[in-house]
C-alpha positions as CSV (number, residue, x, y, z in Angstrom):
1,X,-7.8,-17.1,6.2
2,X,-5.5,-14.2,6.8
3,X,-6.9,-10.7,7.4
4,X,-4.6,-8.3,5.4
5,X,-4.8,-4.6,5.8
6,X,-5.1,-4.1,2.1
7,X,-7.9,-5.2,-0.1
8,X,-8.1,-5.4,-3.9
9,X,-5.9,-2.9,-5.7
10,X,-7.9,0.0,-7.3
11,X,-7.2,0.7,-10.9
12,X,-6.5,4.5,-10.7
13,X,-4.5,6.9,-12.9
14,X,-1.0,6.8,-11.3
15,X,1.5,9.6,-10.5
16,X,4.9,8.4,-11.6
17,X,7.8,8.6,-9.2
18,X,11.0,6.7,-8.7
19,X,12.1,5.3,-5.3
20,X,14.8,3.0,-3.9
21,X,13.8,0.3,-1.5
22,X,16.0,-2.0,0.6
23,X,16.2,-5.5,-0.8
24,X,14.4,-6.9,2.3
25,X,11.4,-4.5,1.7
26,X,11.3,-5.6,-2.0
27,X,11.2,-9.3,-1.0
28,X,8.4,-8.5,1.5
29,X,6.4,-6.7,-1.2
30,X,6.7,-9.8,-3.4
31,X,5.6,-12.1,-0.6
32,X,2.7,-9.7,0.3
33,X,1.6,-9.5,-3.3
34,X,1.5,-13.3,-3.5
35,X,-0.6,-13.6,-0.3
36,X,-2.9,-10.8,-1.4
37,X,-3.4,-12.4,-4.8
38,X,-4.4,-15.7,-3.1
39,X,-6.7,-14.0,-0.7
40,X,-8.5,-11.8,-3.2
41,X,-8.4,-14.3,-6.1
42,X,-6.9,-11.6,-8.3
43,X,-3.2,-11.5,-9.2
44,X,-1.6,-8.3,-8.1
45,X,0.9,-8.3,-10.9
46,X,4.0,-6.2,-10.1
47,X,4.5,-5.7,-6.4
48,X,5.2,-2.0,-7.0
49,X,1.4,-1.7,-7.3
50,X,1.2,-2.3,-3.5
51,X,3.2,0.7,-2.5
52,X,0.6,3.4,-3.0
53,X,-2.2,1.6,-1.3
54,X,0.1,0.7,1.6
55,X,1.1,4.4,2.0
56,X,-2.5,5.5,1.7
57,X,-3.6,3.0,4.3
58,X,-0.8,4.0,6.6
59,X,-1.7,7.7,6.4
60,X,-5.5,7.0,6.8
61,X,-4.8,5.1,10.1
62,X,-2.2,7.4,11.5
63,X,-4.1,9.4,14.2
64,X,-1.4,11.9,14.8
65,X,-1.3,12.7,11.1
66,X,-5.1,13.1,10.9
67,X,-5.0,15.4,13.9
68,X,-2.2,17.5,12.5
69,X,-4.0,17.7,9.2
70,X,-7.2,18.9,10.8
71,X,-5.3,21.5,12.8
72,X,-3.2,22.9,10.1
73,X,-3.8,26.5,9.1
74,X,-5.1,27.2,5.6
């Protein structure tokens, strides 16, 4: 069994924004959604639902960002 960095996708009120992705990134999102759906037993639906959790996970594990955020002046 694969150990993905993302778990089940939370159902949260979204903030709407529009972005453009390279085609290769879109294909990878589709593939990731398929693997995640198989692993969690819950279909992801649209791969766009993965973007926010991926960004959230990225920022949560970025040590330099965490340090800069702690050290920022109010």
